[in-house]
C-alpha positions as a Markdown table, in Angstrom:
| # | Residue | x | y | z |
|---|---|---|---|---|
| 1 | Met | 23.0 | -153.2 | 64.7 |
| 2 | Lys | 20.3 | -151.4 | 63.5 |
| 3 | Asn | 20.5 | -147.7 | 62.2 |
| 4 | Val | 23.9 | -147.1 | 62.6 |
| 5 | Arg | 25.3 | -144.0 | 60.7 |
| 6 | Ile | 28.9 | -144.3 | 60.1 |
| 7 | Ala | 30.8 | -141.4 | 58.5 |
| 8 | Ile | 34.5 | -141.9 | 57.3 |
| 9 | Ile | 36.8 | -139.1 | 56.8 |
| 10 | Gly | 39.7 | -140.2 | 54.2 |
| 11 | Ala | 37.4 | -142.9 | 51.9 |
| 12 | Asn | 39.6 | -142.4 | 49.2 |
| 13 | Gly | 42.9 | -143.8 | 50.8 |
| 14 | Phe | 43.9 | -147.1 | 51.0 |
| 15 | Ile | 42.4 | -148.0 | 54.5 |
| 16 | Gly | 39.8 | -145.9 | 53.6 |
| 17 | Lys | 38.8 | -147.9 | 50.6 |
| 18 | His | 39.1 | -151.5 | 52.7 |
| 19 | Leu | 37.4 | -150.2 | 55.3 |
| 20 | Thr | 34.4 | -148.9 | 52.8 |
| 21 | Glu | 33.9 | -152.4 | 51.8 |
| 22 | Arg | 34.3 | -154.2 | 54.9 |
| 23 | Leu | 31.3 | -151.5 | 56.5 |
| 24 | Ser | 29.7 | -153.0 | 53.0 |
| 25 | Thr | 28.9 | -156.0 | 54.5 |
| 26 | Val | 27.7 | -155.0 | 58.3 |
| 27 | Pro | 23.4 | -154.9 | 58.0 |
| 28 | Gly | 22.0 | -152.0 | 59.4 |
| 29 | Val | 24.3 | -149.6 | 58.7 |
| 30 | Ser | 24.5 | -146.5 | 56.5 |
| 31 | Val | 27.9 | -145.6 | 55.5 |
| 32 | Phe | 28.9 | -141.6 | 54.3 |
| 33 | Leu | 31.9 | -141.2 | 52.7 |
| 34 | Phe | 34.2 | -137.9 | 52.7 |
| 35 | Gly | 37.9 | -137.3 | 50.7 |
| 36 | Lys | 39.8 | -134.3 | 49.6 |
| 37 | Ser | 39.2 | -134.8 | 46.2 |
| 38 | Glu | 36.0 | -133.8 | 43.8 |
| 39 | Gln | 34.7 | -137.5 | 43.6 |
| 40 | Pro | 35.3 | -140.4 | 44.7 |
| 41 | Val | 38.2 | -142.4 | 43.7 |
| 42 | Ala | 36.2 | -145.9 | 43.5 |
| 43 | Gln | 33.2 | -146.3 | 42.8 |
| 44 | Ser | 30.8 | -147.2 | 45.8 |
| 45 | Gln | 27.3 | -147.8 | 47.0 |
| 46 | Phe | 27.6 | -145.3 | 49.8 |
| 47 | Pro | 27.2 | -141.0 | 49.0 |
| 48 | Tyr | 30.6 | -139.0 | 48.8 |
| 49 | Ser | 31.1 | -135.3 | 49.4 |
| 50 | Lys | 34.6 | -133.7 | 49.3 |
| 51 | Ile | 34.7 | -132.0 | 52.9 |
| 52 | Asp | 36.3 | -128.6 | 53.5 |
| 53 | His | 37.4 | -128.1 | 56.9 |
| 54 | Thr | 37.0 | -124.8 | 57.6 |
| 55 | Asn | 33.4 | -124.8 | 56.3 |
| 56 | Lys | 31.9 | -124.9 | 59.6 |
| 57 | Glu | 28.4 | -124.5 | 58.5 |
| 58 | Arg | 29.0 | -127.5 | 56.5 |
| 59 | Leu | 30.4 | -129.9 | 58.7 |
| 60 | Val | 27.7 | -129.5 | 61.1 |
| 61 | Lys | 25.0 | -130.1 | 58.2 |
| 62 | Asp | 27.0 | -133.3 | 57.4 |
| 63 | Phe | 27.7 | -134.6 | 60.7 |
| 64 | Ala | 24.6 | -133.5 | 62.5 |
| 65 | Glu | 23.1 | -136.9 | 62.4 |
| 66 | Ile | 26.1 | -139.3 | 62.2 |
| 67 | Asp | 27.0 | -141.6 | 65.1 |
| 68 | Phe | 30.5 | -142.5 | 64.8 |
| 69 | Ile | 33.3 | -140.5 | 62.6 |
| 70 | Tyr | 36.2 | -142.9 | 61.6 |
| 71 | Tyr | 38.8 | -140.3 | 61.1 |
| 72 | Leu | 41.7 | -141.6 | 58.6 |
| 73 | Ala | 42.9 | -138.5 | 56.6 |
| 74 | Ser | 46.8 | -137.7 | 56.9 |
| 75 | Glu | 49.0 | -135.8 | 54.1 |
| 76 | Thr | 52.1 | -136.8 | 55.6 |
| 77 | Ile | 54.4 | -139.9 | 55.7 |
| 78 | Pro | 57.7 | -140.5 | 58.8 |
| 79 | Ser | 59.9 | -139.7 | 55.8 |
| 80 | Thr | 58.4 | -136.2 | 54.8 |
| 81 | Ser | 57.6 | -134.6 | 58.1 |
| 82 | Trp | 61.3 | -135.8 | 59.0 |
| 83 | Glu | 62.4 | -133.0 | 56.4 |
| 84 | Asn | 59.6 | -130.9 | 57.0 |
| 85 | Pro | 57.7 | -130.4 | 60.6 |
| 86 | Val | 55.7 | -127.6 | 60.2 |
| 87 | Met | 54.0 | -129.0 | 57.1 |
| 88 | Asp | 52.7 | -132.0 | 59.5 |
| 89 | Ile | 51.1 | -129.7 | 62.0 |
| 90 | Glu | 49.6 | -127.8 | 59.0 |
| 91 | Lys | 48.3 | -130.0 | 56.6 |
| 92 | Asn | 47.4 | -132.5 | 59.8 |
| 93 | Leu | 47.1 | -131.1 | 63.3 |
| 94 | Ile | 45.4 | -128.5 | 62.5 |
| 95 | Pro | 42.3 | -129.7 | 59.7 |
| 96 | Phe | 42.0 | -132.4 | 63.2 |
| 97 | Leu | 42.0 | -129.8 | 65.5 |
| 98 | Thr | 39.4 | -127.6 | 63.7 |
| 99 | Phe | 37.1 | -130.1 | 62.6 |
| 100 | Thr | 36.9 | -132.1 | 66.2 |
| 101 | Glu | 36.7 | -128.4 | 67.6 |
| 102 | Thr | 33.4 | -128.4 | 65.1 |
| 103 | Ile | 31.6 | -131.7 | 65.4 |
| 104 | Ala | 32.3 | -131.7 | 68.9 |
| 105 | His | 28.9 | -129.9 | 69.9 |
| 106 | Leu | 27.5 | -132.8 | 68.1 |
| 107 | Pro | 25.6 | -136.1 | 69.7 |
| 108 | Ile | 28.2 | -137.9 | 68.2 |
| 109 | Lys | 28.9 | -141.4 | 69.8 |
| 110 | Lys | 32.5 | -142.2 | 69.2 |
| 111 | Ile | 35.3 | -140.3 | 67.1 |
| 112 | Ile | 37.7 | -143.5 | 66.0 |
| 113 | Phe | 41.2 | -142.3 | 64.7 |
| 114 | Val | 43.8 | -144.2 | 63.2 |
| 115 | Ser | 47.1 | -144.0 | 64.7 |
| 116 | Ser | 51.0 | -145.2 | 64.4 |
| 117 | Gly | 52.1 | -147.8 | 66.4 |
| 118 | Gly | 54.9 | -147.8 | 64.8 |
| 119 | Thr | 56.1 | -144.7 | 65.6 |
| 120 | Val | 54.4 | -143.0 | 68.8 |
| 121 | Tyr | 56.6 | -145.6 | 70.9 |
| 122 | Gly | 59.7 | -144.4 | 69.5 |
| 123 | Ala | 62.3 | -147.1 | 69.8 |
| 124 | Thr | 61.8 | -150.0 | 71.3 |
| 125 | Glu | 63.7 | -153.3 | 73.0 |
| 126 | Lys | 60.9 | -155.1 | 74.3 |
| 127 | Met | 56.9 | -155.7 | 73.4 |
| 128 | Val | 55.4 | -152.5 | 74.3 |
| 129 | Thr | 51.5 | -152.7 | 75.2 |
| 130 | Glu | 49.1 | -149.6 | 75.3 |
| 131 | His | 50.2 | -148.8 | 78.9 |
| 132 | Ser | 53.9 | -148.4 | 77.7 |
| 133 | Phe | 56.0 | -145.3 | 77.6 |
| 134 | Thr | 55.5 | -143.2 | 74.3 |
| 135 | Asn | 58.5 | -141.2 | 73.3 |
| 136 | Pro | 58.2 | -140.4 | 69.5 |
| 137 | Phe | 61.6 | -139.5 | 67.7 |
| 138 | Ser | 60.0 | -138.1 | 64.3 |
| 139 | Pro | 57.7 | -135.5 | 63.6 |
| 140 | Tyr | 55.1 | -138.2 | 62.3 |
| 141 | Gly | 54.8 | -140.0 | 65.5 |
| 142 | Ile | 54.5 | -136.7 | 67.8 |
| 143 | Val | 51.7 | -135.2 | 65.8 |
| 144 | Lys | 49.9 | -138.7 | 66.2 |
| 145 | Leu | 50.4 | -138.3 | 69.3 |
| 146 | Thr | 50.0 | -134.7 | 69.9 |
| 147 | Ile | 45.8 | -135.9 | 68.4 |
| 148 | Glu | 46.1 | -138.7 | 70.6 |
| 149 | His | 46.2 | -136.0 | 73.7 |
| 150 | Phe | 43.9 | -133.8 | 72.0 |
| 151 | Leu | 41.3 | -136.6 | 71.7 |
| 152 | Asn | 41.7 | -137.3 | 75.1 |
| 153 | Tyr | 41.1 | -133.4 | 75.6 |
| 154 | Phe | 38.1 | -133.5 | 73.6 |
| 155 | Lys | 36.7 | -136.2 | 76.2 |
| 156 | Val | 36.9 | -134.1 | 79.0 |
| 157 | Lys | 35.6 | -130.7 | 77.4 |
| 158 | Tyr | 32.8 | -132.3 | 75.6 |
| 159 | Asn | 32.3 | -135.5 | 76.5 |
| 160 | Leu | 33.3 | -137.1 | 73.3 |
| 161 | Asn | 34.4 | -140.3 | 73.3 |
| 162 | Phe | 37.0 | -141.9 | 70.9 |
| 163 | Asp | 39.1 | -145.0 | 70.1 |
| 164 | Ile | 42.5 | -144.9 | 68.9 |
| 165 | Tyr | 44.3 | -147.4 | 66.6 |
| 166 | Arg | 48.0 | -147.3 | 66.9 |
| 167 | Val | 48.4 | -149.5 | 63.4 |
| 168 | Ser | 51.3 | -151.2 | 62.5 |
| 169 | Asn | 53.1 | -151.2 | 58.9 |
| 170 | Val | 49.9 | -151.6 | 56.8 |
| 171 | Tyr | 49.9 | -153.6 | 53.3 |
| 172 | Gly | 48.1 | -155.4 | 50.8 |
| 173 | Glu | 45.4 | -154.6 | 47.4 |
| 174 | Gly | 45.8 | -151.1 | 46.2 |
| 175 | Gln | 48.2 | -149.3 | 48.2 |
| 176 | Asn | 49.5 | -146.0 | 46.4 |
| 177 | Thr | 53.7 | -146.6 | 47.2 |
| 178 | Gly | 54.0 | -143.2 | 45.1 |
| 179 | Lys | 53.6 | -142.0 | 48.7 |
| 180 | Gly | 56.8 | -143.3 | 49.8 |
| 181 | Ile | 55.7 | -146.2 | 52.5 |
| 182 | Gly | 54.5 | -149.3 | 52.5 |
| 183 | Leu | 57.7 | -152.0 | 52.6 |
| 184 | Ile | 55.8 | -155.2 | 51.3 |
| 185 | Asn | 54.1 | -153.7 | 48.7 |
| 186 | Thr | 57.0 | -151.3 | 47.6 |
| 187 | Val | 59.3 | -154.5 | 47.2 |
| 188 | Ile | 56.6 | -156.2 | 45.0 |
| 189 | Glu | 56.9 | -154.0 | 42.2 |
| 190 | Lys | 60.2 | -153.6 | 42.5 |
| 191 | Ile | 60.7 | -157.4 | 42.0 |
| 192 | Ile | 58.0 | -157.3 | 38.9 |
| 193 | Ser | 59.3 | -153.9 | 37.4 |
| 194 | Glu | 63.2 | -154.4 | 38.0 |
| 195 | Asn | 63.8 | -157.4 | 39.7 |
| 196 | Arg | 65.8 | -155.8 | 42.0 |
| 197 | Ile | 64.8 | -154.1 | 45.1 |
| 198 | Tyr | 66.1 | -152.1 | 47.6 |
| 199 | Ile | 66.5 | -152.1 | 51.4 |
| 200 | Phe | 67.8 | -149.1 | 53.7 |
| 201 | Gly | 70.1 | -150.2 | 56.5 |
| 202 | Asn | 71.4 | -153.7 | 56.9 |
| 203 | Gly | 67.5 | -155.0 | 56.5 |
| 204 | Glu | 67.3 | -156.1 | 60.2 |
| 205 | Asn | 65.3 | -153.1 | 61.3 |
| 206 | Val | 62.4 | -155.3 | 62.7 |
| 207 | Arg | 58.2 | -154.5 | 62.1 |
| 208 | Asn | 55.0 | -155.8 | 62.3 |
| 209 | Tyr | 53.4 | -156.1 | 59.2 |
| 210 | Leu | 49.0 | -156.2 | 58.9 |
| 211 | Tyr | 47.2 | -157.1 | 56.1 |
| 212 | Val | 44.6 | -154.3 | 54.9 |
| 213 | Lys | 41.6 | -156.5 | 54.5 |
| 214 | Asp | 42.5 | -157.6 | 58.6 |
| 215 | Leu | 42.7 | -154.4 | 59.9 |
| 216 | Ala | 39.8 | -153.3 | 58.0 |
| 217 | Gln | 37.6 | -156.1 | 60.2 |
| 218 | Leu | 39.6 | -155.2 | 63.2 |
| 219 | Met | 38.8 | -151.8 | 63.1 |
| 220 | Thr | 34.7 | -152.8 | 63.0 |
| 221 | Val | 35.1 | -153.3 | 67.3 |
| 222 | Ser | 34.4 | -149.7 | 68.1 |
| 223 | Leu | 30.8 | -150.7 | 66.7 |
| 224 | His | 30.2 | -153.8 | 68.6 |
| 225 | Thr | 32.1 | -152.5 | 72.1 |
| 226 | Asp | 30.5 | -150.0 | 74.6 |
| 227 | Pro | 30.3 | -146.2 | 73.0 |
| 228 | Thr | 30.7 | -144.6 | 76.4 |
| 229 | Ser | 33.7 | -145.4 | 76.5 |
| 230 | Ser | 37.2 | -144.5 | 75.3 |
| 231 | Gln | 40.1 | -147.3 | 74.3 |
| 232 | Ile | 43.3 | -147.7 | 72.4 |
| 233 | Tyr | 44.0 | -150.4 | 70.5 |
| 234 | Asn | 48.0 | -151.6 | 69.7 |
| 235 | Thr | 46.6 | -152.9 | 66.5 |
| 236 | Ser | 49.1 | -155.6 | 64.7 |
| 237 | Ser | 49.1 | -159.1 | 63.6 |
| 238 | Asn | 51.6 | -161.6 | 65.3 |
| 239 | Asp | 53.9 | -161.1 | 62.0 |
| 240 | Thr | 57.2 | -159.6 | 63.4 |
| 241 | Leu | 59.9 | -159.9 | 61.3 |
| 242 | Ser | 62.9 | -158.7 | 60.3 |
| 243 | Ile | 63.0 | -156.8 | 56.7 |
| 244 | Asn | 65.4 | -159.8 | 55.8 |
| 245 | Ala | 62.9 | -162.1 | 56.7 |
| 246 | Ile | 59.6 | -160.3 | 54.8 |
| 247 | Val | 62.6 | -160.9 | 51.5 |
| 248 | Glu | 63.6 | -164.5 | 52.4 |
| 249 | Ile | 59.2 | -164.7 | 52.3 |
| 250 | Met | 58.6 | -163.5 | 49.3 |
| 251 | Lys | 61.5 | -165.5 | 47.9 |
| 252 | Asn | 59.6 | -168.5 | 48.5 |
| 253 | Ile | 56.1 | -166.7 | 47.1 |
| 254 | Ile | 57.1 | -165.1 | 44.0 |
| 255 | Pro | 58.3 | -166.8 | 40.8 |
| 256 | Glu | 60.3 | -163.7 | 39.8 |
| 257 | Thr | 64.2 | -163.7 | 40.7 |
| 258 | Phe | 65.6 | -160.3 | 42.0 |
| 259 | Glu | 68.6 | -159.0 | 43.7 |
| 260 | Val | 68.5 | -157.3 | 46.8 |
| 261 | Val | 70.2 | -154.0 | 47.6 |
| 262 | Tyr | 71.2 | -152.0 | 50.5 |
| 263 | Lys | 71.2 | -148.6 | 51.0 |
| 264 | Glu | 72.0 | -146.2 | 53.1 |
| 265 | Ala | 69.5 | -146.1 | 56.4 |
| 266 | Arg | 67.4 | -143.3 | 57.1 |
| 267 | Gln | 67.3 | -141.5 | 59.6 |
| 268 | Ser | 63.6 | -141.0 | 60.4 |
| 269 | Asp | 63.6 | -145.1 | 60.5 |
| 270 | Asn | 62.1 | -146.9 | 63.5 |
| 271 | Ser | 64.9 | -149.5 | 64.4 |
| 272 | Met | 62.4 | -151.8 | 66.1 |
| 273 | Ile | 59.0 | -151.7 | 67.4 |
| 274 | His | 56.9 | -155.2 | 69.0 |
| 275 | Leu | 53.2 | -154.1 | 69.7 |
| 276 | Asp | 50.9 | -156.5 | 71.9 |
| 277 | Asn | 48.2 | -156.8 | 70.7 |
| 278 | Thr | 46.6 | -159.1 | 73.6 |
| 279 | Lys | 43.9 | -156.4 | 74.2 |
| 280 | Leu | 42.6 | -155.7 | 70.7 |
| 281 | Ile | 42.1 | -159.6 | 69.8 |
| 282 | Ala | 40.4 | -160.4 | 72.7 |
| 283 | Ala | 37.8 | -157.7 | 71.9 |
| 284 | Ser | 37.5 | -159.7 | 68.9 |
| 285 | Ala | 35.6 | -162.6 | 69.3 |
| 286 | Gly | 36.5 | -165.3 | 67.1 |
| 287 | Phe | 39.0 | -163.1 | 64.6 |
| 288 | Thr | 41.5 | -164.9 | 63.0 |
| 289 | Phe | 45.0 | -163.5 | 60.8 |
| 290 | Thr | 45.3 | -164.0 | 57.3 |
| 291 | Pro | 48.7 | -166.3 | 57.1 |
| 292 | Ile | 51.3 | -163.3 | 56.3 |
| 293 | Glu | 52.1 | -166.0 | 53.1 |
| 294 | Glu | 48.6 | -165.6 | 51.9 |
| 295 | Gly | 48.2 | -161.8 | 52.3 |
| 296 | Ile | 51.9 | -161.2 | 50.4 |
| 297 | Leu | 50.1 | -163.5 | 47.7 |
| 298 | Lys | 46.9 | -161.6 | 47.5 |
| 299 | Thr | 49.4 | -158.5 | 47.2 |
| 300 | Tyr | 51.7 | -159.8 | 44.6 |
| 301 | Gln | 48.5 | -161.8 | 42.1 |
| 302 | His | 46.9 | -158.1 | 42.6 |
| 303 | Ile | 49.9 | -155.9 | 42.0 |
| 304 | Lys | 50.7 | -158.5 | 38.5 |
| 305 | Gln | 47.3 | -158.2 | 37.2 |
| 306 | Ser | 47.5 | -154.5 | 37.8 |
| 307 | Gln | 50.6 | -153.9 | 35.6 |
| 308 | Pro | 50.0 | -152.6 | 31.9 |
| 309 | Lys | 50.1 | -155.2 | 29.3 |
């Protein structure tokens, strides 16, 4: 790969920082970072700019020579959008449309969007492929799926190709659980700080858990596949487990003892999602997942070391 110019929108976020780190190891690429803050939250060898979705002249200037755009920006989570769906439209959908309408005229090879494998399908009873029926019940999933449909619109209208990664529940070093997301990281933090964890519902909700460094590597598939085609990928590991099963794994890995407290279930939570990742794995030659025990241990060690002394 030579002379490829990549932009990451949402570079200050959890996934953005790990994707940046991953791309720093890829030879022949130039990476340009964008975020909503004035300054980057972490040091990087790559240039950083504050992005303004409404400044069309600046957007055209900044993205005129970009080949691939990773669009990771998201201002909401399922629980917040459940209470305020209009906010999801204002904070996520409209900025995305404004941005994409502006840059669609540029010679961009592909825009790469992080969607939500845990919400766009709705509640499921069996494994779902990329062609399975989508029936999101939460505003978060509805907006994610709407953006997917708009990507198809931009492809038809402007011949702007895209890849969509329908990502499962991500965990790993550096996740900001203050936003109310990230089960594994949240549980680890509560074990360390309180020796007590809280589970909404009976703990039998089934989810897939994907280590963030694995996600960053999987997302580079877009750089090595046909840029003239558009693809949707279920992006998950092989670790589809109940919350109770995750708790049992932690009991065997984390040295602290802890109490489990069950609380009333949340309407915004999906009871079961099981993603078929066959398509993405087939496109990821030689890739192997980090075992969940190893990923949880690394996450625990990072959080433990980050605690005030």
